[in-house]
C-alpha positions as a printed NumPy array, in Angstrom:
array([[ -9.475,   4.704,   4.263],
       [ -6.092,   2.722,   3.909],
       [ -3.036,   3.85 ,   5.91 ],
       [  0.654,   2.556,   5.778],
       [  2.138,   1.757,   9.278],
       [  5.604,   3.009,   8.822],
       [  7.078,   1.042,  11.812],
       [  6.067,  -2.262,   9.9  ],
       [  6.892,  -1.307,   6.448],
       [ 10.523,  -2.08 ,   5.547],
       [ 10.557,   0.201,   2.524],
       [ 11.498,  -2.666,   0.092],
       [ 12.209,  -1.523,  -3.449],
       [ 10.31 ,  -2.466,  -5.495],
       [  7.307,  -2.458,  -3.175],
       [  5.427,  -5.698,  -3.703],
       [  2.046,  -3.922,  -3.359],
       [  2.647,  -1.59 ,  -6.483],
       [  2.03 ,  -4.596,  -8.909],
       [ -0.924,  -5.889,  -6.778],
       [ -2.915,  -2.758,  -7.25 ],
       [ -5.318,  -3.427, -10.242],
       [ -6.292,   0.178, -10.492],
       [ -2.855,   1.58 ,  -9.977],
       [ -3.832,   3.156,  -6.522],
       [ -0.313,   2.387,  -5.085],
       [  2.984,   3.854,  -6.137],
       [  6.214,   4.046,  -4.276],
       [  7.577,   7.311,  -2.911],
       [ 11.246,   8.432,  -3.126],
       [ 11.518,   7.558,   0.741],
       [ 10.531,   3.941,  -0.182],
       [  7.083,   4.01 ,   1.466],
       [  3.94 ,   3.067,  -0.41 ],
       [  1.843,   5.903,  -1.587],
       [ -2.065,   5.432,  -1.826],
       [ -3.908,   7.527,  -4.208],
       [ -7.386,   7.678,  -2.662],
       [ -8.945,   8.899,  -5.743],
       [ -8.058,   5.606,  -7.558],
       [ -8.591,   3.116,  -4.699],
       [-11.713,   1.024,  -4.839],
       [-11.343,  -0.406,  -1.314],
       [-11.072,  -4.021,  -2.771],
       [ -8.939,  -4.909,   0.276],
       [ -6.319,  -6.501,  -1.877],
       [ -3.352,  -4.646,  -0.599],
       [ -4.365,  -5.396,   2.951],
       [ -4.266,  -9.064,   2.315],
       [ -1.196,  -9.066,   0.141],
       [  1.192,  -7.08 ,   2.133],
       [  3.733,  -9.553,   3.614],
       [  4.458,  -7.228,   6.514],
       [  0.837,  -6.315,   7.429],
       [  1.87 ,  -2.674,   7.125],
       [ -1.388,  -1.556,   5.323],
       [ -4.545,  -1.28 ,   7.453],
       [ -8.09 ,   0.047,   7.083],
       [ -9.008,   2.971,   9.342],
       [-12.41 ,   4.768,   9.454]])
């Protein structure tokens, strides 16, 4: 499961990860933090690699 480390995420608008998610699994909440839709996420690891702030991580 992917989680957002809110201490590392600067809440940029627009979040650079929204356009990286090929299946549309990431959107941006009204608070600016990325929201991961686990039903759409295919665990490809793309968001972990592409987050410039290393704010996305995999946890089991």
